[in-house]
KOLLUMLUM-113391 format. One record per residue (C-alpha): x, y, z; residue in three letters. Coordinates in steps of 0.2 Angstrom, whole numbers, plus 5000, padded with zeros to 4 digits. Each point is the difference from the previous one (the first is absolute). Layout:
BEGIN
XYZALA
...
END
This chain:
BEGIN
559855285895MET
498749985016SER
500249835010ARG
498049974994GLN
500450034983SER
501849904998VAL
499349825009PHE
498249994987PRO
501250034986ALA
501349855006LEU
498549905003ILE
499350024982LEU
501849964991ILE
500449865011ALA
498749854992PRO
500750074983ALA
501849995004LEU
501049894987PRO
500349815008ALA
501749935000PRO
500349874986VAL
499549865015ALA
498150064997ALA
499849904984GLN
499949855010ASP
498149984994ALA
499849875018HIS
500150155010ILE
498450045006ARG
499250125013LEU
498949875012PRO
498149984995ALA
498850105013ILE
498549925003GLU
498550065012VAL
498649935010SER
499050165003ALA
499149984984ASP
499149865008ARG
500649904984ARG
501449974989ASP
499950154988GLU
501650044990ASP
500650165009LEU
500650074984GLN
498349994995GLU
499050105013GLN
499350174998PRO
500850055018ARG
501650045008ALA
500949875011VAL
501550015008THR
500749805008VAL
501350055013LEU
501149855004LYS
500949945017HIS
501650104997ASN
499150174995GLU
498849985018VAL
501650025010GLU
500750144993THR
499250105018THR
500349885014PRO
499250085014THR
498550064990GLU
499149864986PRO
498750144996GLY
501250124995ALA
501049884991GLY
498549974990ILE
499650154994ALA
501850054995LEU
500149854990ASN
498250034991SER
499750144988PRO
498750135005GLY
500149955019LEU
500550125015THR
500149945019PHE
499250115012SER
499649975019GLY
500649995020PHE
501149844998GLY
498749915012GLN
498749864996PRO
498450054992GLY
500750174997THR
501049984985ASP
499350034980PHE
500449994982LEU
499650144988ASN
500049934983ILE
499950154983ARG
499350115013GLY
498749925007VAL
500049955020GLY
499550065015PRO
499950185006LEU
500950015014GLY
500049795005TYR
498749865003PRO
498750055011LEU
499649815004SER
500349834997ALA
498949974984THR
500450194996ASP
501349964985HIS
500150054981VAL
501249884996VAL
499449835001ALA
501049865008TYR
500149845002SER
501049835003VAL
500049854988ASN
498250114994GLU
499250005014VAL
499650175007PRO
500950085015THR
499650185007SER
501250165004SER
500449915015PHE
500749854989GLY
501450114990PHE
501249984999PRO
499949795001ALA
501649935007SER
501249984985LEU
501049835006PHE
500249884987ASP
498750094988MET
500249944981GLU
499250174994GLN
499050155002ILE
499150054984GLU
499350195002VAL
498650064987LEU
499950184996ARG
498450094996GLY
498249925009PRO
499949805001GLN
498450025007GLY
499249864989THR
501149875007LEU
500750065015PHE
498350085006GLY
499850155013ARG
501350115003ASN
501149984985ALA
499850184994LEU
501650034997ALA
500549824996GLY
500649845007GLY
501249895010ILE
500149814999ASN
501549925012PHE
500349834995VAL
501049905013PRO
501149854994HIS
498949885000GLY
500249795000ALA
500349954986ASP
501149825002GLY
501650094996ASP
501449955011TYR
500850155009GLU
500950025017ARG
500850174998GLN
500550125018LEU
500450174998SER
500850115014VAL
500550184999GLU
500750135013ALA
500550194995GLY
500150185012THR
499050065011ASP
499449805007GLY
499249974984TYR
499849804998LYS
499049894990LYS
499849794998GLY
499149914990ASP
499749815000PHE
498949914985VAL
499849804996ALA
498849964987GLY
499849804995ASP
498749874993TRP
499249945017LEU
499349864987VAL
500649994985ALA
499050094985ASN
498449995013GLN
500550125016LEU
501450145000ALA
500450115014GLY
501250165003ARG
500550085017VAL
500550165001ALA
500750135015LEU
500750175002ARG
500950085013PHE
500450205000GLN
500650125010ASP
500750194999PHE
500450095014ASP
499650194992GLY
500750164995ASP
499050135007VAL
500850065017PRO
498850065015ASN
500750115012SER
498450025012VAL
499649825002ALA
502349964998ASN
499549854985GLY
499849984984THR
498650014987GLU
499749914983GLY
500649825006GLY
498849874994THR
499949805001SER
499149864992LEU
499849835006SER
498849904987GLY
499849814995ALA
499049934986ARG
499449834993LEU
499449944983SER
499249844992LEU
499549964985THR
498949824998ALA
499749934984TYR
498649915000THR
499349834991ALA
498350074996SER
500950164992GLY
499950115013TRP
501750105003ASP
499950085019ILE
501150145008SER
500250055016THR
501050165008MET
500450025016LEU
500750155007GLN
500450085016ALA
501150165001ASP
500450135015LYS
500950164994ARG
500550145013GLU
500350194996SER
500750145009HIS
499650154990ASN
499450195002SER
498950104988TYR
500350165014LEU
501950044996LEU
500350174998TYR
500650044982TYR
500750175003GLU
501249935017HIS
501850024993PRO
500449805001ASN
498649954993PHE
499549845000PRO
500050035020GLU
498949965011SER
499250095016GLY
498749875005ASP
499749955018ASP
500049824998ARG
500649904986ILE
498449944987PRO
499649834999GLU
498849934988HIS
499849804997ASN
498849944986ARG
499949815003GLU
499249894985ASN
499049844998LEU
499549944983GLN
499349864993ALA
499749954979ILE
499349854992ILE
499850014981LYS
499149844991ALA
499949994982GLU
499349854988LYS
499949994981GLN
498249974995PHE
499849994981GLY
500850154994HIS
499950095015ALA
500850025015ARG
499450025018LEU
500750095013THR
499550025018SER
501250135010LEU
499749995019THR
500750155011GLY
500450025018PHE
501050145008GLN
500150075019LYS
501050145002GLN
500550085018HIS
500750185001ILE
500550105017ASP
501050175000GLY
501050095016ASP
500550184994VAL
500250175006GLY
499050164994ALA
501050135002SER
501850014996ASP
500950135007ALA
501050064987TYR
498350024992LEU
499050075012TYR
501250145005SER
500350084985ALA
497950014998LEU
499950055018THR
501650085005GLY
500049925016GLN
501649905005PRO
500349834992GLU
500049925019SER
498050065002THR
499649844990PHE
501249875004THR
498749915012ASP
499349854991ALA
498749975013THR
499150194992THR
500149974982ASP
499849814993TYR
498949924987PHE
499749805005LEU
499249904988THR
499349814996GLU
499249964985GLU
499449834993ARG
499149944985GLU
499549844993ARG
499649954981ILE
499249874990PHE
500050004982SER
499349874985GLN
500050004984GLU
499249884988LEU
500450004980ARG
500249944983LEU
501050014989ALA
500649964981SER
501249884994ASP
501650094998ASP
500049994981ASP
498450034998SER
499450144986HIS
499150085011PHE
500950025017SER
498650045015TRP
499849995019VAL
498450015009ALA
499549995020GLY
499450085015ALA
501050065016ASN
499450025017TYR
501250085013PHE
500050065018GLN
500950125011SER
499750015021GLY
501050135007TYR
500350055018SER
500850145007GLY
500350085016GLU
501350175001ARG
500350075018ASP
500750164997ALA
500750175009LYS
500450154991SER
500350175002ALA
499850074985THR
498649874992GLN
498550045010PRO
499049864988THR
501649875005SER
499649985020ASN
499249885010GLY
499549804993VAL
499349974983THR
499249814997ASP
499549994981VAL
499249834992ASP
499750014982ILE
499349874990ASP
500250004981THR
499149864988ARG
500350004980SER
499249904990TRP
500150014979SER
500149914981LEU
501450014988PHE
500249934983ALA
501550054988ASP
500849944981GLY
500750054986THR
499549964982TRP
501349964987ALA
498950104991MET
501649954982THR
501749945000HIS
500550165007ARG
498650105008LEU
499449965016ARG
498650075009LEU
499850005022SER
498750045009ALA
499349965019GLY
498950045012ILE
499650015019ARG
498350025012TYR
500150015017GLY
499250075015TRP
500750015019GLU
499350065016ASP
501050075015GLN
499750025020ASP
500850105012VAL
499750005018ASP
500950125010GLY
500350055021HIS
501250165005TYR
500250025018VAL
501050175005SER
501550025008ASN
499650185007GLY
500750084987PHE
499450204998PRO
498649994985GLY
499749845000THR
498449905005VAL
499849865016PRO
499449884988THR
499449954982PHE
499149844990HIS
500050004981GLN
499049884992THR
499850004980ASP
500049904983ASP
500450044981ILE
499449894986GLY
500450034983ASP
500249914982HIS
501350034985TYR
500249954983THR
502050004992THR
500749954982GLY
501149994989ARG
500150014981LEU
501750004987GLY
500749954986LEU
501749924996SER
500849974981PHE
501649934994ASP
500750144991VAL
501449894997THR
500449845004ASP
501250065014THR
499250175003THR
497950035009THR
499050155001ALA
498650005011TYR
498650135007ALA
498949985017SER
498550095010TRP
500049945018SER
498950045014ARG
500449985018GLY
499150025018TYR
500650015017ALA
498849965015ALA
499350145010GLY
499849985018GLY
500550065016TYR
501550075010GLU
501049885009LYS
500150115016LEU
498350104999LEU
500950175004VAL
498450085005GLY
499649915014SER
501050105012ALA
499150144998THR
498449914998GLY
499750034979VAL
499449844991LYS
501349964989THR
499249984981ASP
500949874990PRO
501050054983PHE
499449984983LYS
500549884988SER
501250044984ALA
500049954983THR
501450014987ASN
499750024984THR
501649934989THR
500550044981TRP
501849924994GLU
500949954988THR
501649924996GLY
501349904990LEU
500849835007LYS
501649944988TYR
500949835001VAL
501649974988SER
499949864989ALA
501349925010ASP
499350035017ASP
501450115005ARG
499250195003MET
498250045006ASN
499450185001ILE
498450045006ASN
499250174999ALA
498250065005ALA
499350184999LEU
498550045015PHE
498650105007HIS
499049975015ASN
498650105004ASP
499749975019VAL
498250055008LYS
499750025020ASP
501849965003GLY
500049965020GLN
501250145007MET
500550015019PHE
500950155008ASP
500450115016PHE
500150175005GLU
501050085011PHE
499150145009ARG
500550125016GLU
501049845007GLY
498749874995LEU
499949864989VAL
498449984989TYR
499749864988TYR
498849994985THR
499249894988PHE
499350044982THR
500149934984ASN
500750124985GLN
500149964980ASP
501749994991TYR
500849934987ARG
501749954991SER
500949954984TYR
501649964994GLY
501449874993LEU
500749835004GLU
501649924992LEU
500949865004ASP
500849874995GLY
501649875001ALA
501649954989TYR
500949854997GLN
501450064993ALA
501249835002THR
499849865008ALA
500950085014ASP
499450204999LEU
498050025003GLN
499450215000LEU
498350055009ARG
499450165002ALA
498350115003SER
499250174999LEU
498650075005THR
499250194998LEU
498550045007LEU
498850165002ASP
498550035014SER
499050125002GLU
498650005016MET
498350044991GLN
498250065009SER
500450035017VAL
498849985014SER
499850185008ALA
500049905018THR
501749955002THR
501150155008ASN
501649934995THR
500550094987GLY
499649884984ALA
499750084983SER
499449994983LYS
501549974990GLY
501449955017ASN
500949864996GLU
499449825006VAL
501149995018PRO
501449875000LEU
500049964980THR
501750064991PRO
500250064982ASN
501549904997VAL
500449825007SER
501249884991ALA
501249855002THR
501749944992LEU
500849855002GLY
501049844995PHE
500749835005ASP
501749944994TYR
501149835000ARG
501749984998ILE
500349825000ALA
501549945010VAL
501249864991THR
501850025010SER
499249975017VAL
499049835005ASN
499250075016LEU
498750124989PHE
499049974982ASP
499750164998ASP
499950185009ILE
498350104997LEU
500050195002LEU
498250085001SER
499650205003ALA
498550085000ASP
499750184999TRP
498050075006LEU
499450175001TYR
498650085005VAL
499450194996GLY
499650125013ASP
498150025003ARG
498750105011GLU
499949965018GLY
498250045002ASP
498350054991ILE
500450195002GLY
501549984991ASN
500850095015ASN
501849914999PHE
500949874989LYS
500749835007LEU
501750004993PRO
500549894986ASP
501349845004HIS
501149894991ASP
500349805006ILE
501649944993LEU
499949805005ASN
501749894994ALA
500349815002ARG
501749924996VAL
499649815000SER
501349845000TRP
499249854992ARG
500149815000ARG
498749914995GLY
498550035010ASP
501050075013ASN
500750185002SER
500950135012LEU
499650174997TYR
500450185006LEU
498550144997PHE
499750175003GLY
498250085003HIS
499750194998ASN
501950024996LEU
499650205000LEU
499449985017ASP
498350114994GLU
498749995013ARG
498550014989PRO
498450115009VAL
498649864999HIS
498850135006PHE
499950165008SER
498650115009SER
500050205001GLU
499750095017TYR
500450174994THR
500750034985PRO
501549995008ASP
500049865010ILE
499849834995HIS
500249805004THR
500649884989ALA
500149805000SER
501749934992VAL
500749854993GLY
501449895003THR
501750094998GLY
501849904994ARG
500049815004ILE
501749914995LEU
500149825003GLY
500649814994LEU
498749844998GLY
500449844996LEU
498649884990SER
500449825002ILE
499249864990ALA
499949815007PHE
END
């Protein structure tokens, strides 16, 4: 029996394992799940949608790759990207970029922090002191708006709630890994003003050797601070504020020569460097008026991203051209220097019904504005359109109206529906100056604008088959905005860059949600079908020793099955598991692409199988006064192989991630040993084909072993 057939079988069996006698304790419960992403307090069990809520311990399973950690712990999600700010992205149920995001506002998963929208530059959010992450699968255009084609993710930092907390945590591990967290929360004015402060410092040296620049790649660091305040006024207003500043630095290459005998090993002539500085403020004000609650949600965000990378890995280009590796070791001949800035403002006003209303509803209006400015100074012997200095400004403005509601038709049957209408416009202003590379024009200037309007919606029925089982069926429609590619790559050759089209997704879904009468077991199952029109595609071709870019829109579809669940077997043992089976296919394919795309090909970066299996086991300690208990935790996370490009010319390999932790606990204090990626597999997150025998890749982090200490005081 193959590994792919064994592990799904174990996953399906695990929730049904007989519980020890101690499991008869009726007071054992799985933790309750609440989400804020629905904009009102509906029972998650009754909603006709698939939702995963990740808590702190699940998010931290990949300490240096938070985006990958979200995907590994959520059914139906796959992480891809270059390991660089603004280029990492998610695929949900086979719906994702057919390449990588083309601009700051080009993404098919809607990201938000405390319900406030951010751009692809804001993914992933910095995850320190995170209360939970809410992952909603399937189009979420009604409440998330534009670019929720595949789903929505809401990052929920721990807010100020008046609870007393003082927590200091430190970790240290192999390859220079270290992390420090500090959290303090309390009432500043009793029952009137609560405050909370969270700090993080994290560093990792990296584990990818660079034998040309004589250094190490794959390193990352993060420093961040967050201040949260919540005020309860005498007039009935609840006002919360979040102020955050963080900086993330990474050193990842996406041009590693995949066929190198020592892969992953870099032959870049410089150590790549990428920095993202993020400043964010969120103000939320709420007040009850009769039977409705008014909410004002205001967000400000400023992001600054800069990069310094080489453009010609010596091992890769030696294999491509047949020239000696030493030909490609001059850092002055090939480079990409980028500086990008984005300012985001958003404002939402909404009214929502009482929590116990027979008809649950929310309605409101939203405004979103993004101002992007980017500069690239590049020199490349192999990419004609990448030579010269390009300055591009892109301004995006979006307005929308929305309404969403659930009507309890009977005691067991509920009808749920929502609609959103939006309109937007985008302006682009680009300037190009050549560096003299043959085939490029001396200068080029492009100014353009586009406008669009869209309607998204959903319709669903949920029915309580029994007191413990709910069945549901739903239809939803998502939208991803069109726009301009941020580099205007046609400028170097004097060709106007046309905007990419908007994309739509129509999804049908049916599922079951089960929660046992004693709340010790929950199981979720969903069948889904996605039909995407004009999916946005980026790719490139390698012809006669030179690289050329391609932008087109393609149709595709996907369908599949998701299973996930948890079982509190005893007071000391919890089991959890998930399984996703997926099939995807390109539909009508544009004749303008020369990348090998054809009808019937699988959608790139979409695995057919992914799965997880994990447990937590508590051992009470009675003979030693030093500790109260020992907690053993382990998680196995599997991602199957997947097509690396739209032409289906090569596959990215499958990979297993095995994480484990042993914690010695006393009260709220703990000492623990941890191991990330114990099998030391190197997941390939993204790859490109230059020839059938030559590929590049970006890889994830290898094994990290370490020791941690958490102290409450």
